[in-house]
Z-matrix of the N, CA and C atoms (Angstrom, degrees):
N
C 1 1.444
C 2 1.521 1 109.14
N 3 1.322 2 115.96 1 120.76
C 4 1.459 3 120.80 2 -177.84
C 5 1.515 4 110.10 3 -105.36
N 6 1.323 5 115.40 4 119.08
C 7 1.466 6 121.52 5 174.88
C 8 1.518 7 107.12 6 -130.68
N 9 1.338 8 115.39 7 111.75
C 10 1.454 9 120.18 8 -175.28
C 11 1.515 10 111.55 9 -125.29
N 12 1.313 11 114.97 10 144.68
C 13 1.456 12 122.71 11 172.79
C 14 1.529 13 105.75 12 -116.38
N 15 1.319 14 116.92 13 125.52
C 16 1.463 15 121.04 14 179.55
C 17 1.527 16 110.33 15 -98.61
N 18 1.335 17 115.54 16 127.11
C 19 1.458 18 122.83 17 172.94
C 20 1.523 19 108.10 18 -117.07
N 21 1.313 20 115.17 19 160.57
C 22 1.459 21 121.11 20 176.79
C 23 1.510 22 108.94 21 148.82
N 24 1.332 23 116.20 22 157.46
C 25 1.462 24 119.31 23 -178.03
C 26 1.527 25 111.29 24 -67.30
N 27 1.348 26 117.16 25 164.79
C 28 1.459 27 119.80 26 174.42
C 29 1.527 28 108.20 27 -57.09
N 30 1.317 29 116.86 28 136.52
C 31 1.462 30 120.44 29 179.28
C 32 1.513 31 114.40 30 86.81
N 33 1.336 32 117.80 31 4.37
C 34 1.472 33 120.79 32 -179.30
C 35 1.528 34 111.57 33 -76.77
N 36 1.332 35 117.40 34 -18.27
C 37 1.462 36 120.91 35 -179.19
C 38 1.518 37 113.43 36 102.07
N 39 1.336 38 116.87 37 16.86
C 40 1.471 39 120.55 38 -178.02
C 41 1.520 40 111.61 39 -57.54
N 42 1.321 41 116.63 40 -51.44
C 43 1.465 42 120.69 41 -176.94
C 44 1.515 43 112.14 42 -61.41
N 45 1.323 44 116.26 43 -43.73
C 46 1.476 45 121.57 44 -179.45
C 47 1.525 46 110.74 45 -62.09
N 48 1.329 47 116.13 46 -48.23
C 49 1.464 48 120.57 47 -178.88
C 50 1.525 49 111.26 48 -68.53
N 51 1.329 50 116.78 49 -41.52
C 52 1.469 51 120.26 50 -179.91
C 53 1.520 52 110.43 51 -61.35
N 54 1.327 53 116.78 52 -42.76
C 55 1.463 54 120.19 53 -179.54
C 56 1.533 55 110.70 54 -64.51
N 57 1.324 56 116.96 55 -44.78
C 58 1.472 57 120.69 56 -179.18
C 59 1.534 58 110.74 57 -61.23
N 60 1.333 59 117.08 58 -45.93
C 61 1.471 60 120.28 59 -179.07
C 62 1.527 61 111.40 60 -69.30
N 63 1.331 62 116.70 61 -39.03
C 64 1.469 63 120.15 62 178.65
C 65 1.526 64 110.41 63 -62.54
N 66 1.322 65 116.73 64 -42.21
C 67 1.471 66 120.52 65 177.43
C 68 1.526 67 110.29 66 -63.20
N 69 1.332 68 116.14 67 -43.59
C 70 1.469 69 121.39 68 -178.63
C 71 1.533 70 110.95 69 -62.31
N 72 1.330 71 117.15 70 -43.79
C 73 1.465 72 121.39 71 -177.47
C 74 1.524 73 113.26 72 -91.77
N 75 1.308 74 116.80 73 -2.73
C 76 1.472 75 121.97 74 179.97
C 77 1.534 76 111.57 75 56.83
N 78 1.334 77 114.80 76 48.02
C 79 1.465 78 121.73 77 175.88
C 80 1.529 79 106.94 78 -126.55
N 81 1.329 80 118.02 79 159.34
C 82 1.462 81 118.87 80 -178.54
C 83 1.526 82 113.60 81 -72.57
N 84 1.332 83 114.38 82 139.55
C 85 1.465 84 122.88 83 169.42
C 86 1.521 85 104.53 84 -94.83
N 87 1.323 86 116.22 85 111.50
C 88 1.461 87 121.15 86 -174.83
C 89 1.518 88 109.16 87 -104.55
N 90 1.311 89 114.92 88 107.63
C 91 1.460 90 121.62 89 178.26
C 92 1.520 91 107.64 90 -105.93
N 93 1.334 92 116.63 91 131.56
C 94 1.463 93 118.21 92 -179.64
C 95 1.526 94 110.48 93 -63.12
N 96 1.317 95 117.71 94 -32.85
C 97 1.467 96 120.16 95 176.21
C 98 1.520 97 111.03 96 -61.32
N 99 1.337 98 116.49 97 -43.71
C 100 1.473 99 120.76 98 178.53
C 101 1.528 100 111.62 99 -65.36
N 102 1.344 101 116.56 100 -41.11
C 103 1.465 102 120.66 101 178.94
C 104 1.521 103 109.38 102 -59.74
N 105 1.321 104 115.51 103 -45.38
C 106 1.463 105 120.78 104 -178.74
C 107 1.529 106 111.00 105 -63.69
N 108 1.328 107 116.75 106 -47.54
C 109 1.478 108 120.33 107 179.61
C 110 1.529 109 110.90 108 -60.40
N 111 1.335 110 116.89 109 -40.92
C 112 1.466 111 121.53 110 179.68
C 113 1.532 112 110.77 111 -65.08
N 114 1.328 113 116.64 112 -43.48
C 115 1.470 114 121.07 113 179.79
C 116 1.525 115 110.89 114 -64.02
N 117 1.329 116 116.56 115 -36.93
C 118 1.470 117 120.55 116 177.87
C 119 1.526 118 110.09 117 -68.39
N 120 1.332 119 114.91 118 -44.38
C 121 1.470 120 120.04 119 -178.53
C 122 1.525 121 111.26 120 -62.58
N 123 1.332 122 115.62 121 -43.73
C 124 1.469 123 120.56 122 -178.02
C 125 1.527 124 112.58 123 -82.95
N 126 1.347 125 116.09 124 -5.31
C 127 1.466 126 121.34 125 -179.10
C 128 1.530 127 111.97 126 52.76
N 129 1.353 128 115.20 127 45.09
C 130 1.466 129 120.28 128 175.53
C 131 1.528 130 107.82 129 -68.24
N 132 1.335 131 117.76 130 161.81
C 133 1.473 132 118.78 131 177.66
C 134 1.543 133 112.52 132 -53.83
N 135 1.346 134 116.48 133 -42.40
C 136 1.464 135 119.21 134 178.70
C 137 1.525 136 111.15 135 -68.11
N 138 1.320 137 116.48 136 -37.39
C 139 1.462 138 120.91 137 178.31
C 140 1.516 139 112.13 138 -63.04
N 141 1.323 140 116.47 139 -40.63
C 142 1.467 141 121.32 140 178.98
C 143 1.535 142 110.00 141 -64.56
N 144 1.343 143 116.20 142 -42.43
C 145 1.472 144 119.56 143 177.59
C 146 1.532 145 110.53 144 -62.90
N 147 1.337 146 116.41 145 -44.27
C 148 1.468 147 120.80 146 -179.46
C 149 1.531 148 110.34 147 -62.32
N 150 1.331 149 116.64 148 -39.67
C 151 1.463 150 121.54 149 -179.18
C 152 1.533 151 111.47 150 -58.24
N 153 1.333 152 115.84 151 -38.11
C 154 1.470 153 119.01 152 -178.41
C 155 1.542 154 111.00 153 -62.37
N 156 1.326 155 117.49 154 -35.29
C 157 1.470 156 120.32 155 176.92
C 158 1.523 157 110.42 156 -73.29
N 159 1.323 158 116.45 157 -43.79
C 160 1.457 159 120.65 158 -177.50
C 161 1.532 160 111.25 159 -64.68
N 162 1.327 161 116.69 160 -36.15
C 163 1.467 162 120.38 161 178.99
C 164 1.528 163 111.52 162 -61.80
N 165 1.340 164 115.45 163 -27.50
C 166 1.476 165 120.09 164 179.29
C 167 1.529 166 111.00 165 -91.92
N 168 1.344 167 116.44 166 2.90
C 169 1.459 168 120.03 167 -179.58
C 170 1.520 169 113.38 168 76.41
N 171 1.330 170 116.28 169 18.51
C 172 1.465 171 120.81 170 -179.33
C 173 1.523 172 110.53 171 -98.56
N 174 1.327 173 115.64 172 158.69
C 175 1.462 174 120.70 173 174.05
C 176 1.522 175 108.95 174 -71.44
N 177 1.315 176 116.00 175 145.57
C 178 1.464 177 120.47 176 174.93
C 179 1.529 178 106.58 177 -70.28
N 180 1.347 179 117.76 178 125.80
C 181 1.469 180 119.90 179 -176.07
C 182 1.530 181 112.92 180 -63.55
N 183 1.340 182 114.10 181 154.18
C 184 1.466 183 121.74 182 -179.16
C 185 1.522 184 112.88 183 -49.79
N 186 1.337 185 117.31 184 -46.39
C 187 1.468 186 118.65 185 -173.59
C 188 1.531 187 111.52 186 -61.32
N 189 1.340 188 117.54 187 -32.52
C 190 1.470 189 119.45 188 177.81
C 191 1.521 190 111.47 189 -74.40
N 192 1.335 191 116.56 190 -43.79
C 193 1.472 192 120.21 191 178.89
C 194 1.534 193 109.03 192 -61.64
N 195 1.336 194 116.25 193 -43.53
C 196 1.468 195 120.74 194 179.83
C 197 1.527 196 110.62 195 -62.29
N 198 1.315 197 117.49 196 -40.89
C 199 1.467 198 120.31 197 178.71
C 200 1.524 199 110.50 198 -64.08
N 201 1.334 200 116.87 199 -38.19
C 202 1.475 201 120.32 200 178.53
C 203 1.526 202 110.92 201 -66.80
N 204 1.323 203 116.84 202 -41.25
C 205 1.466 204 120.87 203 178.28
C 206 1.531 205 109.41 204 -64.17
N 207 1.326 206 116.71 205 -42.88
C 208 1.467 207 120.48 206 179.28
C 209 1.530 208 110.24 207 -60.80
N 210 1.316 209 116.02 208 -45.95
C 211 1.465 210 120.92 209 179.73
C 212 1.534 211 110.12 210 -59.02
N 213 1.354 212 115.88 211 -42.39
C 214 1.468 213 120.27 212 -177.81
C 215 1.534 214 111.53 213 -68.65
N 216 1.342 215 117.24 214 -41.43
C 217 1.471 216 120.37 215 -177.99
C 218 1.524 217 112.61 216 -71.26
N 219 1.327 218 117.52 217 -14.81
C 220 1.462 219 120.99 218 177.39
C 221 1.529 220 112.21 219 -84.34
N 222 1.338 221 117.75 220 -8.10
C 223 1.465 222 120.21 221 -179.00
C 224 1.523 223 110.33 222 -74.41
N 225 1.349 224 116.79 223 146.16
C 226 1.468 225 120.92 224 -171.86
C 227 1.531 226 114.95 225 -61.10
N 228 1.337 227 118.76 226 -26.43
C 229 1.466 228 119.38 227 -177.57
C 230 1.529 229 112.80 228 -69.78
N 231 1.347 230 117.48 229 -8.33
C 232 1.472 231 119.66 230 -179.81
C 233 1.526 232 112.45 231 -88.93
N 234 1.324 233 117.20 232 -7.84
C 235 1.470 234 119.74 233 -176.66
C 236 1.527 235 113.88 234 -57.05
N 237 1.362 236 119.27 235 -43.36
C 238 1.469 237 117.71 236 179.26
C 239 1.530 238 114.24 237 -75.11
N 240 1.329 239 117.11 238 -8.09
C 241 1.460 240 120.80 239 179.71
C 242 1.512 241 110.91 240 139.78
N 243 1.326 242 115.89 241 178.05
C 244 1.459 243 122.14 242 -178.95
C 245 1.520 244 109.52 243 -166.56
N 246 1.334 245 114.59 244 165.01
C 247 1.464 246 121.61 245 172.01
C 248 1.520 247 106.67 246 -127.65
N 249 1.328 248 116.14 247 120.88
C 250 1.468 249 121.87 248 178.25
C 251 1.524 250 109.34 249 -95.08
N 252 1.317 251 115.88 250 131.10
C 253 1.455 252 122.53 251 -177.71
C 254 1.530 253 107.53 252 -131.91
N 255 1.325 254 117.02 253 115.87
C 256 1.459 255 120.41 254 -179.87
C 257 1.523 256 113.72 255 97.37
N 258 1.296 257 116.83 256 2.87
C 259 1.461 258 121.82 257 177.39
C 260 1.516 259 107.91 258 -152.22
N 261 1.294 260 119.79 259 134.01
C 262 1.453 261 128.25 260 -0.33
C 263 1.525 262 111.30 261 -79.31
N 264 1.341 263 115.52 262 157.85
C 265 1.461 264 121.92 263 175.98
C 266 1.519 265 112.39 264 -110.01
N 267 1.313 266 116.56 265 -13.93
C 268 1.468 267 120.92 266 -179.64
C 269 1.526 268 109.24 267 -135.57
N 270 1.328 269 116.28 268 163.32
C 271 1.464 270 120.82 269 177.71
C 272 1.528 271 109.63 270 -62.74
N 273 1.320 272 117.37 271 -36.40
C 274 1.472 273 120.44 272 178.09
C 275 1.535 274 110.47 273 -61.14
N 276 1.335 275 117.14 274 -43.49
C 277 1.462 276 120.14 275 177.38
C 278 1.524 277 111.10 276 -66.15
N 279 1.331 278 117.03 277 -36.47
C 280 1.470 279 120.65 278 178.52
C 281 1.524 280 110.50 279 -63.99
N 282 1.308 281 116.23 280 -39.50
C 283 1.464 282 121.03 281 178.34
C 284 1.532 283 110.19 282 -65.24
N 285 1.334 284 116.38 283 -42.41
C 286 1.464 285 121.00 284 175.52
C 287 1.534 286 109.99 285 -58.97
N 288 1.338 287 116.03 286 -47.37
C 289 1.467 288 120.85 287 -177.69
C 290 1.524 289 111.09 288 -61.77
N 291 1.313 290 116.77 289 -40.39
C 292 1.468 291 120.85 290 178.96
C 293 1.536 292 110.40 291 -58.64
N 294 1.326 293 116.22 292 -46.33
C 295 1.465 294 120.74 293 178.27
C 296 1.515 295 111.77 294 -65.03
N 297 1.327 296 116.93 295 -40.67
C 298 1.465 297 121.65 296 179.51
C 299 1.526 298 110.68 297 -62.80
N 300 1.330 299 117.25 298 -46.05
C 301 1.464 300 120.62 299 -178.63
C 302 1.525 301 111.27 300 -65.27
N 303 1.315 302 116.50 301 -33.35
C 304 1.465 303 120.09 302 175.49
C 305 1.530 304 109.30 303 -64.46
N 306 1.330 305 115.26 304 -46.63
C 307 1.472 306 121.24 305 -179.02
C 308 1.538 307 110.79 306 -62.20
N 309 1.343 308 116.56 307 -39.08
C 310 1.467 309 120.86 308 -178.50
C 311 1.526 310 112.29 309 -85.07
N 312 1.329 311 116.58 310 -0.57
C 313 1.469 312 122.44 311 -176.67
C 314 1.528 313 110.87 312 55.53
N 315 1.335 314 115.07 313 46.35
C 316 1.469 315 122.25 314 178.87
C 317 1.530 316 109.63 315 -121.78
N 318 1.291 317 117.61 316 49.97
C 319 1.464 318 121.32 317 -179.13
C 320 1.523 319 110.70 318 -78.05
N 321 1.328 320 115.70 319 179.84
C 322 1.461 321 120.82 320 176.24
C 323 1.512 322 113.36 321 91.51
N 324 1.336 323 116.55 322 15.27
C 325 1.455 324 119.17 323 179.68
C 326 1.527 325 111.01 324 -71.16
N 327 1.311 326 115.35 325 150.35
C 328 1.458 327 121.30 326 173.95
C 329 1.519 328 108.46 327 -122.83
N 330 1.308 329 115.60 328 155.71
C 331 1.453 330 121.36 329 -174.46
C 332 1.519 331 109.11 330 -118.40
N 333 1.323 332 116.11 331 127.20
C 334 1.456 333 122.14 332 179.96
C 335 1.522 334 108.42 333 -110.11
N 336 1.324 335 116.19 334 123.64
C 337 1.457 336 120.37 335 174.17
C 338 1.520 337 108.24 336 -104.31
N 339 1.334 338 116.01 337 115.18
C 340 1.458 339 120.39 338 174.59
C 341 1.525 340 106.92 339 -83.81
N 342 1.311 341 115.16 340 107.98
C 343 1.460 342 122.03 341 -174.72
C 344 1.529 343 109.43 342 -91.29
N 345 1.339 344 116.08 343 118.12
C 346 1.465 345 122.07 344 -179.56
C 347 1.529 346 108.04 345 -138.05
N 348 1.348 347 117.99 346 130.09
C 349 1.471 348 120.38 347 178.13
C 350 1.535 349 111.63 348 -60.78
N 351 1.333 350 115.44 349 147.48
C 352 1.471 351 120.57 350 -177.04
C 353 1.526 352 112.99 351 -55.25
N 354 1.344 353 117.63 352 -43.40
C 355 1.476 354 118.94 353 -177.74
C 356 1.520 355 112.05 354 -61.69
N 357 1.331 356 117.41 355 -34.84
C 358 1.470 357 121.66 356 177.79
C 359 1.523 358 109.41 357 -68.79
N 360 1.328 359 116.53 358 -43.46
C 361 1.468 360 121.58 359 178.65
C 362 1.531 361 110.04 360 -59.44
N 363 1.331 362 116.72 361 -46.93
C 364 1.470 363 120.69 362 179.73
C 365 1.524 364 109.65 363 -57.71
N 366 1.333 365 117.00 364 -46.83
C 367 1.469 366 120.95 365 179.13
C 368 1.519 367 112.21 366 -59.74
N 369 1.331 368 116.73 367 -45.13
C 370 1.471 369 120.68 368 179.87
C 371 1.525 370 111.21 369 -61.79
N 372 1.330 371 115.91 370 -45.23
C 373 1.469 372 119.07 371 -177.01
C 374 1.525 373 111.19 372 -69.26
N 375 1.327 374 117.42 373 -34.95
C 376 1.470 375 119.31 374 176.73
C 377 1.529 376 110.72 375 -66.37
N 378 1.341 377 116.46 376 -35.79
C 379 1.473 378 120.82 377 178.34
C 380 1.515 379 112.33 378 -64.74
N 381 1.345 380 117.23 379 -29.84
C 382 1.472 381 119.84 380 179.35
C 383 1.515 382 110.88 381 -62.83
N 384 1.340 383 115.85 382 -27.22
C 385 1.454 384 120.29 383 174.64
C 386 1.516 385 115.96 384 70.98
N 387 1.310 386 118.40 385 25.31
C 388 1.464 387 119.37 386 176.35
C 389 1.517 388 109.02 387 -73.34
N 390 1.320 389 116.37 388 144.31
C 391 1.462 390 119.12 389 -173.90
C 392 1.529 391 113.57 390 -63.85
N 393 1.342 392 117.30 391 -27.77
C 394 1.470 393 118.91 392 179.31
C 395 1.527 394 112.36 393 -89.30
N 396 1.329 395 117.17 394 3.37
C 397 1.464 396 120.80 395 -178.82
C 398 1.529 397 111.06 396 -99.79
N 399 1.328 398 116.88 397 84.50
C 400 1.460 399 118.99 398 168.21
C 401 1.523 400 106.69 399 -109.40
N 402 1.328 401 116.06 400 167.56
C 403 1.472 402 118.18 401 -171.29
C 404 1.524 403 112.82 402 -59.92
N 405 1.339 404 118.52 403 -40.14
C 406 1.468 405 120.18 404 179.99
C 407 1.524 406 111.89 405 -62.98
N 408 1.338 407 116.37 406 -44.42
C 409 1.470 408 121.30 407 179.84
C 410 1.526 409 109.95 408 -63.91
N 411 1.314 410 116.51 409 -43.17
C 412 1.464 411 121.10 410 -179.49
C 413 1.534 412 110.50 411 -62.94
N 414 1.325 413 115.87 412 -46.26
C 415 1.474 414 119.19 413 -179.76
C 416 1.533 415 110.35 414 -63.78
N 417 1.326 416 118.08 415 -35.19
C 418 1.471 417 121.52 416 177.16
C 419 1.528 418 109.67 417 -65.70
N 420 1.351 419 117.08 418 -43.40
C 421 1.470 420 120.49 419 178.12
C 422 1.528 421 110.66 420 -60.88
N 423 1.339 422 116.41 421 -37.39
C 424 1.465 423 120.19 422 178.22
C 425 1.529 424 110.97 423 -66.79
N 426 1.346 425 117.26 424 -38.77
C 427 1.466 426 120.38 425 176.41
C 428 1.520 427 110.32 426 -60.99
N 429 1.329 428 116.21 427 -45.41
C 430 1.464 429 121.04 428 179.08
C 431 1.523 430 109.53 429 -61.39
N 432 1.332 431 116.30 430 -45.05
C 433 1.467 432 120.43 431 178.23
C 434 1.531 433 110.26 432 -57.42
N 435 1.329 434 115.95 433 -50.44
C 436 1.470 435 120.00 434 -176.54
C 437 1.532 436 110.90 435 -60.47
N 438 1.327 437 116.99 436 -40.36
C 439 1.466 438 118.18 437 -176.32
C 440 1.526 439 112.25 438 -78.14
N 441 1.335 440 118.19 439 -36.88
C 442 1.467 441 120.01 440 -174.72
C 443 1.523 442 113.82 441 -95.09
N 444 1.320 443 116.92 442 -41.39
C 445 1.460 444 119.99 443 -172.17
C 446 1.523 445 113.04 444 -96.47
N 447 1.308 446 117.59 445 -34.13
C 448 1.463 447 120.17 446 -177.82
C 449 1.536 448 113.33 447 -55.90
N 450 1.356 449 120.39 448 -33.05
C 451 1.477 450 118.28 449 176.36
C 452 1.532 451 112.98 450 -57.76
N 453 1.323 452 117.42 451 -20.42
C 454 1.466 453 120.25 452 176.25
C 455 1.528 454 111.20 453 -63.40
N 456 1.325 455 115.77 454 -30.93
C 457 1.465 456 120.13 455 179.48
C 458 1.533 457 109.18 456 -60.96
N 459 1.342 458 115.90 457 -46.25
C 460 1.468 459 119.75 458 177.26
C 461 1.526 460 111.00 459 -65.70
N 462 1.326 461 116.42 460 -41.54
C 463 1.468 462 122.15 461 -179.18
C 464 1.534 463 110.44 462 -57.03
N 465 1.334 464 116.25 463 -52.05
C 466 1.469 465 119.44 464 -177.51
C 467 1.529 466 112.43 465 -75.58
N 468 1.314 467 116.42 466 -28.92
C 469 1.461 468 120.02 467 177.43
C 470 1.531 469 109.49 468 -64.82
N 471 1.334 470 116.67 469 -41.72
C 472 1.468 471 120.25 470 -179.57
C 473 1.525 472 111.91 471 -65.93
N 474 1.334 473 116.50 472 -20.87
C 475 1.467 474 121.13 473 178.48
C 476 1.541 475 111.98 474 -96.60
N 477 1.323 476 116.50 475 8.23
C 478 1.473 477 122.68 476 -177.99
C 479 1.531 478 112.78 477 54.54
N 480 1.330 479 116.55 478 37.62
C 481 1.464 480 120.36 479 179.12
C 482 1.529 481 111.73 480 -111.32
N 483 1.331 482 117.63 481 -2.81
C 484 1.464 483 121.51 482 -170.21
C 485 1.519 484 112.87 483 -93.23
N 486 1.324 485 115.10 484 129.77
C 487 1.464 486 122.77 485 170.72
C 488 1.525 487 106.46 486 -114.37
N 489 1.325 488 117.21 487 128.69
C 490 1.463 489 120.19 488 178.42
C 491 1.520 490 108.30 489 -105.02
N 492 1.337 491 115.00 490 127.10
C 493 1.461 492 121.35 491 -179.25
C 494 1.526 493 108.33 492 -122.21
N 495 1.322 494 116.16 493 134.77
C 496 1.460 495 121.35 494 178.15
C 497 1.531 496 109.05 495 -70.90
N 498 1.317 497 116.11 496 108.06
C 499 1.459 498 121.27 497 -179.88
C 500 1.513 499 113.16 498 -86.32
N 501 1.334 500 117.06 499 1.58
C 502 1.461 501 121.91 500 -179.15
C 503 1.527 502 110.22 501 -96.87
N 504 1.337 503 114.41 502 54.96
C 505 1.460 504 122.52 503 178.45
C 506 1.525 505 107.00 504 -139.40
N 507 1.313 506 115.67 505 177.88
C 508 1.469 507 117.97 506 176.21
C 509 1.530 508 108.80 507 -64.90
N 510 1.314 509 115.54 508 158.59
C 511 1.466 510 122.30 509 179.13
C 512 1.527 511 110.60 510 -51.54
N 513 1.328 512 116.40 511 -46.53
C 514 1.462 513 121.67 512 -177.00
C 515 1.528 514 111.01 513 -65.41
N 516 1.353 515 116.12 514 -42.00
C 517 1.466 516 119.92 515 -179.38
C 518 1.537 517 111.18 516 -64.95
N 519 1.337 518 116.21 517 -38.83
C 520 1.462 519 119.62 518 178.49
C 521 1.534 520 109.33 519 -64.52
N 522 1.337 521 116.54 520 -43.70
C 523 1.471 522 120.67 521 179.93
C 524 1.533 523 110.27 522 -60.06
N 525 1.314 524 116.91 523 -44.10
C 526 1.463 525 121.19 524 179.55
C 527 1.521 526 110.61 525 -62.42
N 528 1.353 527 116.30 526 -46.86
C 529 1.472 528 120.27 527 -179.53
C 530 1.529 529 110.85 528 -63.18
N 531 1.334 530 116.26 529 -40.27
C 532 1.470 531 120.85 530 177.98
C 533 1.524 532 110.97 531 -61.40
N 534 1.305 533 115.65 532 -48.34
C 535 1.466 534 121.04 533 -178.29
C 536 1.529 535 110.92 534 -59.58
N 537 1.343 536 116.64 535 -42.06
C 538 1.464 537 120.51 536 177.86
C 539 1.519 538 111.28 537 -65.96
N 540 1.338 539 117.31 538 -42.61
C 541 1.469 540 121.14 539 -177.70
C 542 1.515 541 111.75 540 -65.26
N 543 1.320 542 116.49 541 -33.68
C 544 1.455 543 121.08 542 -175.78
C 545 1.523 544 112.30 543 -83.71
N 546 1.332 545 116.32 544 -29.93
C 547 1.471 546 121.25 545 -175.12
C 548 1.510 547 113.24 546 -58.84
């Protein structure tokens, strides 16, 4: 049973690697961005609540994101395993997830941190060419990541659940290293 949580800065390759491994193991790749988009599209009760925050340009609050993750992890396709990408983002969310997985009897998760130097991340994100990706914005997102999400590295490390993988390699090399680390 494979249950993985992917950590790493924006542009580290989490989504790409999570999708490749999920396809290989035939388990769901659960991205909080995808969950949110799906809930909005289907106009679920949680999606409608989230939309009201997004319409005001606000972040969707933790309790709504957590409820969406809980709803998704209760679906039958998650029984053989899953890969979480984009959640948790804070120690508070990690604590919530720990309790949820205990309640759902889905323990045994491992956490993969894709470690990539900031300058490499900036270069990768600039290459994507998104209109909101300029160097100042990217560096600000990295600061936010380091201050809010990086404490998760210590949190999971103290629980002996953390695997660190060098994300500053070719796509194929990262996949190989990930597969070896997880096996």
